[in-house]
N, C-alpha and C positions, 0 to 999 in steps of 0.2 A: 762488633762484640761478641759474637757466639764463637769466642774458639773452645770452652769448653762446658761442664754442668759442675756449676757448684752447688755443691749441698751441704746444708748445716743440720747438724746428728747431735746426740747427748753426747756428752764429752765422755770419751774410754769408749766409745759404739766405733770409733772412726772407719777401726778395720773390717767392723762388720758391715756398715752400709759399703765402704766400698766393693768386700766381696760380692753384695748383693747386686747393685748396681754393675758392675762386669758382666756378670751372669746373665743380667736383663737384657744389656746394651747386647752383647754377643749373641744372645738368640735372635736380634734386631738382623745381625750384620753389621752391627758397629763396635768397632775391634779397639780397644785403646788400655791405659794404665790408671790408677789413680796416685794418686800427694796426698798423704796423711802427715798429721803428725799427731801423735798419741795425746790426749787432752783439751785438743786445739778445737774440737765440735766441727770444725773443716773439712771436707773431700772435696778434693777436685779431681776430674775425671774426664780425662785428656785424651783425644784423638786427631790422628792428621787431618782424618776424613770428617771435618767439618760440617760437610754439605750433610752428608747423612746422619749427622747430629741433631744438626736442624731438623730434617725433615723426618728423622725417630721422636721428636720433643715434642712436636707438633701433634704429636694424637697419643703422647705418654700420659700417664696418671701420676700423680705423687701418692697415691693410693696403691701402687704397685712397689713399690720403697717403702719397705717396714723399718728402715733404721733412718730415714730421712725426714727432719721436723718442716723442713721448708728449702727449694730450689730455684736456681735459673741459669737461663746459659747465661754465661759471663765474658769476659773477656781479659789478659792481663791488669793486674790492680794498676790506679794509679798511686804513684810512690813520691813519699814529699811533698805531700801535701802542707800550705803553710799553715800554723798553727790559729791564724791572723784572717786566714781567708781560701777555706776550704771550698767555696761555694763556687770561684772564677772557674779554677782548674775544672772542675766535675762541669758546670754547662757549657765550658769549651767542649771536652768532650763528649758531648752530647748535642752537638749543635746542628739543626736539620732534622730531630727525629722529634715526634711526639707519642704523647703518654696519654695512657687513661684515669692511671692511679701512678702512685710514689708509695714507695715505704722503704722505711732505715731502717738497716738491722746489724746484727752483731752475732758474732756465733756465741753459746751461751757456754761458755767457759769460764775457768776461773782467773783466767789469764784479760779474758776479754769482758767483764763484768763493771768495771768502771766506764765502758764504753759506753753503754744503757745511759747513762746521761747524756752523753752527748749524742747519741739517735735521738735522745726526747728532742735537745734544742736545737738540730739541723732540721729536723723534720719542715715544722714552719717556716724559716727561711725559705727552704728550697724549692716547698710548694711554691710561696708566693714569687719567688725569683720565674721559675716555669709556667705559671699562670700569665706572668707579666710577658714574659715572652712569646706566648702562645702555642706552649709545646706541650699544656697539659689541658687534656680535654677529657673532663670524668663525665660527661655526658655518651662519650662513643662508647659502640659497642665492640669497635672492631682492634681499637688499638690495644697495644700489651701495657702491660705493667712494668715498671719502672723498678727495679730492683736498687739500693746501693748499699753493699754490706762492709763496711767498717770492721778492716784487719787488727788495725789499730788506731791514733791518734794522726796517722801522716798516709794512712793506707787505704784504700778505697777501693772494692770492687764496682763494677759496674752492669747490671745484667738485665733480663729482662723475661717475664712470660707470659705468656697466651691469659686471655683473661679467664678470670675462673678457673685457673689451674695451680695458682702457688697455693699455702695454706692460707685458713682462711683469718688470721692472725700474723701478726709480725713476729720472724723469728720460731713461729707454728707454735709458737706459747698461747693460751688462751688465759686471761685475766680473769682468774677466777677462786673468788674467797670461802675459806672453809669457815660455813656457818657454825656459831658460838654449840648452839644445839646437837651438831651432828658428832656420832659416837665416834666415830672414826677419821684416820684422815684420807681411807679410802674414798670414801663417800664422791671426794674430788676424783678418781679416778672414775668412778662411775658417769660422771657428771661430765667429764669431759668427752668420754667415748660415745655417748647419745649423743651430745654438742655434734662431734665430727663424724658419725656414721651414717644417722638421721636426719635427712631433711627436714623443716619444720613441720610439713606436709604429714613423715612420718609420726614426728612427734606426737605431734595433735590427734593422730587417728588408732596410734599403740600405746601411746602412753597417758593414758586417762582412766577416768571412773570407768569401772567394769573388766575393764581389763584384768589378767592375771599374770602371778609369776611365782617361781620356784626361785629361792635363792640358797646355793650349795652351799657349805663352809660359812653359814654367816654370821656367827659370833664377833663381834661384839655389835654387828648391826648396820656398818657404817651403806652398805649397796639396798638392805633393806630400807633404811631412813632417805634412802634417796627413792627409791622407788614410790615408798609413803606418801610423798612431798607432790608426785603426779596422780595419785588417786587410787593406785593398785591395791588387789588384795595379794597380799606376801606369805607365801609358807618358806618361814626362816628353818632350813635343816641346820643343826649344827649343836654334838653334845655338848659343848659351851655356852655359858648362859649370855644372853643378850642386855642391851643396856639396858636397864629400867623403864626410861620412856619408848624403847621401840618395843618391848615384851607387853608394855597394858594397850598397846595401839588397838582400837579396834578392828584394824584392818590386816593382822597378824596374826597368823598362826603358826607358833614355835612348835618344829618335831626335833627331840631329841633323837636324831637318828644318823646312821652313818651316810654323807653326804654320795659315798659310791653304791648305795644298795638302794637307798630310798628312791621310790616311784609316784608318780601324783595320782587319785584315785580317777581323776579326769584331765583331760589334756589342760595344758596352760599354755598362755598365749608367749610365755618370756622363760626363758631359764638364765640366770645370771649365776657367776660362780668367781670366786676368789680362791680356793683355796690352794694350799700350800703344796703342793704334792708335785711330782713329776710329768712334764708336760706332755711325755706322748700317753699318760694315762688320761690325763683333763682329756686331752683333744678328743680320744677315742669315745668319752663317756659322753660329751655333748653330741658328736656325733650319731652316736646310738641314741639319744634321745630324741632327737631329730628324724632319724631314720623310724623309729616307733610311731612317730605323730604326739610322741608325751607334751612336746612344746612346740611352737611355730617359728620362736626365731630364741639365738642362743648369742648374748654377750660374756666373752668370759677371759680370766689372764691366765697365761703360760708362763710359769717360771721358768727362768733361762738359764742354764750350767754358768761356772764362770770362765767356764772352754767351751768350742764350737759352738757359739749360742748361733750363730748363723743356720751352720747343720742343723741345730737341736728344731726350729722354727720350721725346716726342710718336712725337717723329718714328720711332726704333726701336723705339716699340710699332706704330705702322703700319706699318714693314717687315717685321716679323715676322708681323702677320696678312695680309701680302700674301703672303709664302712659306707660309705654313701654310692659309691659306685654300682650296689647291689638294687638299687631303687632304679635305677636307670632314669633319672630326673634332674634335671639341672639346678644346681644350688649356689650360692654365691658367698665367698670366702674373702673379706678382709681382715688384715692384719697388719697392726701400726703399733710402734712403740708411741708411747704418750709422753707427755711433759710430766704427768704428776705417775706417772711409773719410775717403778724402780729397778731391777734386774731382771723383768720381764715384759713381756708383752699382751697388747689387749685385741682381742678376735671377736669379729662378728661374723654368724652364720644363721643363715636363712637360705628357705629355698627360693630359687632365681623365679 
């Protein structure tokens, strides 16, 4: 079943996901090529050395793949699945295998959007059948997670990941709802970033009463509002106006200043930034704040150009390395394209 690597990505970003996975696997000595179709949300990395791919995958992290939302090792797809009985051929193909969990997914693309209903309706019968056959053992910590990825109503990939190696949500898409009182949709971007990048223990320790933050480019206040929900005191920096409810909050200080020149009088716990600006300029600014000790952790968005998006991200990573290299201190940088991102990626930077 482990003949190639299957990636689910944002529709239109297939080429970026392909370029990155080829670069990462090549550095590990696993050479292959990608099959993609623009707008499909699906990428297949294929290599003749499947043993090397499997060995690499065992220790690989989805966090290393910026443009992939979900992944699994998979075999050639099952085709011509009968509409009245897709279950039997899938169970036959899985005979003799055991899993700790099963996830039914489809690429997030215009053509596959109607398959979401199929995924939901197929999950329960598949899980029940696997349990009845003794193939699903949810209490096991050693068994893999089964991924069923429908490419269309008659075609499905059967894949697997190691426990906790895949995205925490089917298709890598969190089911978040925008609160009516949120001043902008951008609040969902920060909420998703917090859930994805921080463990529950980190969220409890770092996003609570008494913690402080600076929000650069805050207006109209979506990210500030999200931090206020967690009890933080926020300095919102923007020459533009904040939403009235945000501006009136007792834990908000609105500073009408340039986000690139503002500096806090005392260090803060968090720096967040969703400014519409050249990504390299934002990346350097975030690294400089961390280097000076103005903040301890930073969550920020990098707006990507229409072309050479993968190259732009690499250049931002290199720019941060140049700035923080002067500290001779290890740091951690994770960059992912979130579901609620548009033509951008979200980064999490802190000292290791």
